[in-house]
C-alpha positions in Angstrom: 15.2 -22.9 24.3 17.4 -22.8 21.2 17.5 -26.1 19.3 20.8 -27.8 18.4 20.2 -26.9 14.7 19.5 -23.3 15.5 22.5 -23.1 17.7 24.6 -24.6 15.0 23.3 -22.0 12.5 24.2 -19.2 14.9 27.8 -20.3 14.9 28.1 -20.4 11.1 29.6 -17.6 9.1 27.1 -15.0 7.7 26.4 -14.9 4.0 28.7 -12.7 2.0 25.6 -11.4 0.2 21.9 -12.2 0.9 19.1 -10.6 -1.2 15.8 -11.3 -2.9 16.1 -11.7 -6.7 13.2 -10.7 -8.9 13.0 -12.4 -12.3 10.4 -12.9 -15.1 9.0 -16.0 -16.8 6.8 -15.5 -19.8 5.9 -12.0 -18.5 5.1 -13.1 -14.9 7.1 -11.8 -12.0 8.8 -14.3 -9.6 10.9 -13.6 -6.5 13.7 -15.9 -5.4 16.5 -15.5 -2.8 20.2 -15.6 -3.2 22.7 -16.2 -0.4 26.3 -16.2 -1.4 29.3 -17.7 0.5 32.7 -16.0 0.9 34.6 -18.7 -1.0 31.9 -21.0 -2.5 32.6 -24.7 -2.8 29.4 -25.3 -4.8 25.9 -24.0 -5.5 22.7 -25.4 -4.0 19.3 -24.8 -5.7 16.4 -24.9 -3.1 12.8 -25.7 -4.0 10.2 -24.5 -1.6 7.3 -26.3 0.1 3.6 -25.7 -0.9 3.4 -22.4 0.9 5.8 -20.8 -1.6 9.2 -19.1 -1.2 9.2 -17.9 2.4 11.6 -17.0 5.2 12.1 -20.7 5.8 13.9 -21.1 2.4 15.8 -17.9 3.1 17.0 -19.4 6.4 18.1 -22.6 4.7 19.9 -20.6 2.0 21.7 -18.6 4.7 22.7 -21.8 6.5 24.2 -23.2 3.3 26.1 -19.9 2.6 27.5 -20.1 6.1 28.7 -23.7 5.3 30.5 -22.4 2.2 27.9 -22.9 -0.6 26.1 -20.4 -2.7 22.4 -21.0 -2.4 19.5 -19.9 -4.6 15.9 -20.5 -3.5 13.7 -20.4 -6.6 10.0 -19.4 -6.8 7.6 -22.0 -8.4 4.4 -19.9 -8.0 5.1 -16.3 -8.9 4.2 -13.1 -7.1 0.5 -13.1 -8.0 -0.2 -16.6 -6.8 -2.0 -16.6 -3.3 -0.7 -19.1 -0.7 -2.4 -17.9 2.5 -4.9 -20.7 2.8 -4.8 -24.5 2.4 -7.1 -24.2 -0.6 -4.7 -21.7 -2.2 -1.8 -24.0 -1.7 -3.7 -27.0 -3.1 -4.6 -25.0 -6.1 -1.0 -23.7 -6.7 0.6 -27.1 -6.3 -2.2 -29.0 -8.1 -1.9 -26.7 -11.2 1.8 -27.6 -11.5 1.2 -31.3 -10.9 -1.3 -31.2 -13.8 1.1 -29.2 -16.0 4.5 -30.9 -15.9 5.7 -28.9 -18.9 5.2 -25.6 -16.9 6.7 -27.2 -13.9 9.9 -27.9 -15.8 9.9 -24.5 -17.4 9.8 -22.9 -13.9 12.6 -25.2 -12.7 14.7 -24.2 -15.7 14.0 -20.5 -15.0 15.1 -21.0 -11.4 18.2 -22.9 -12.5 19.1 -20.0 -14.8 18.9 -17.6 -11.9 21.1 -19.9 -9.7 23.7 -20.1 -12.5 23.6 -16.4 -13.2 23.8 -15.3 -9.5 25.9 -18.1 -8.0 29.4 -19.4 -8.6 30.4 -21.6 -11.6 30.7 -24.7 -9.4 29.0 -28.0 -9.0 25.2 -27.7 -8.4 23.1 -29.7 -5.9 19.3 -29.5 -5.8 17.2 -29.9 -2.6 13.5 -29.6 -2.0 11.0 -29.8 0.8 7.6 -31.6 0.6 6.1 -30.2 -2.7 9.6 -29.0 -3.5 10.9 -32.6 -3.1 8.5 -33.7 -5.8 9.8 -30.9 -8.0 13.4 -31.9 -7.2 12.7 -35.4 -8.5 10.9 -34.0 -11.5 14.2 -32.2 -12.4 16.2 -35.4 -11.8 14.0 -37.3 -14.3 14.2 -34.5 -16.9 16.7 -33.5 -19.6 18.1 -31.1 -17.0 19.2 -34.0 -14.8 22.9 -33.6 -15.5 22.9 -29.9 -14.6 23.3 -31.1 -11.0 25.7 -33.6 -9.3 23.1 -34.7 -6.8 19.5 -34.4 -5.7 18.0 -34.4 -2.1 14.4 -34.4 -0.9 13.2 -33.8 2.6 9.7 -35.3 3.4 9.0 -34.9 -0.3 6.6 -36.5 -2.8 8.1 -39.7 -4.2 5.6 -40.8 -6.9 6.7 -41.2 -10.5 4.0 -39.6 -12.8 2.4 -41.7 -15.5 4.5 -41.5 -18.7 7.7 -40.8 -16.8 10.4 -43.2 -15.7 14.0 -43.5 -14.3 16.7 -44.7 -16.6 19.3 -45.4 -13.8 21.8 -42.8 -15.1 20.6 -39.9 -13.0 22.9 -38.4 -10.4 22.8 -39.7 -6.8 19.7 -39.1 -4.8 19.2 -38.6 -1.1 15.8 -39.1 0.5 15.2 -37.9 4.1 11.8 -39.3 5.3 9.8 -39.4 8.5 8.6 -42.9 9.6 5.4 -41.3 11.0 4.6 -39.4 7.8 1.0 -40.1 6.9 1.0 -38.0 3.7 3.9 -39.9 2.1 3.8 -43.3 3.7 6.5 -45.9 4.2 4.7 -47.9 1.4 5.4 -45.0 -0.9 9.1 -45.1 0.2 9.3 -48.8 -0.5 7.7 -48.4 -4.0 10.1 -45.6 -4.8 13.2 -47.5 -3.7 12.1 -50.5 -5.6 11.7 -48.4 -8.7 15.1 -46.8 -8.4 16.8 -50.1 -7.5 15.3 -51.8 -10.5 16.5 -48.9 -12.7 20.0 -49.1 -11.2 20.1 -45.6 -9.7 22.5 -44.6 -6.9 20.4 -43.5 -3.9 20.3 -43.3 -0.1 17.2 -43.3 2.0 17.3 -42.0 5.6 14.2 -42.8 7.8 13.7 -41.1 11.1 11.5 -42.8 13.7 8.5 -40.8 15.0 9.0 -38.0 12.5 5.8 -36.7 10.9 5.4 -35.0 7.5 7.2 -31.6 7.4 9.5 -32.6 10.3 12.1 -30.0 9.3 9.9 -26.9 9.4 11.4 -25.0 12.3 8.8 -23.5 14.7 5.9 -25.6 13.4 4.0 -28.1 15.5 5.4 -30.9 13.3 9.0 -30.0 13.8 11.1 -32.7 15.3 14.6 -31.5 16.3 16.3 -34.9 16.2 15.1 -35.8 12.7 15.9 -32.3 11.5 19.4 -32.2 12.9 20.2 -35.7 11.7 18.8 -35.2 8.3 20.7 -32.0 7.8 23.9 -33.8 8.9 23.1 -36.5 6.3 22.6 -33.9 3.7 25.8 -32.1 4.6 27.7 -35.4 4.2 25.9 -35.9 0.9 26.8 -32.4 -0.3 30.4 -32.9 0.6 30.5 -36.2 -1.3 28.8 -35.2 -4.6 30.0 -31.6 -4.8 33.7 -32.1 -3.9 
């Protein structure tokens, strides 16, 4: 049976252009994905989960293009990084968590591709799981004002040692599953306390019974209600910050 979200996707307009984009960072090859809208209202930069840039990110980019936004899904790992096994994915994400300078360099490279291939319009950044942590890394960086808003779906929320929030970052949306055992409600509480004390503008949406990775369509963790409602919340957020 087709889910409500999938049915909604089917009714959206097709992207005006959809294609993989190959680019280089320090001599390494990376592959992103660009989906362009007919008359774009803004641009969305998508940061992938720990399994790399896959058809899932392509699907989300196509959805956004159908909604009237150019979308670029960046590549944080590169073409030569294996992601087939859990150990591969732990190694790929762990290397970037340990090297925040490289993480930011790769964000910047993806941002350049989004700007070069997308429209000259307001930018919003979204990330899933590992990509959520990367999204918040950008929000804390000197690239923060490149975007008008940041959204994370079941993403990592911790603030690394030596980093902080100054309260001037653009608005942040957090979509989180109440049954997530990887990023717990205690983590959510700590994150919201941190942002509240700094004076940030943020919204946290929590979905009952939703596990980690609840938006991954077709997986055993997928929860249709939480996915549909979180996408609606993000659509509202997008309209508010990118209008």
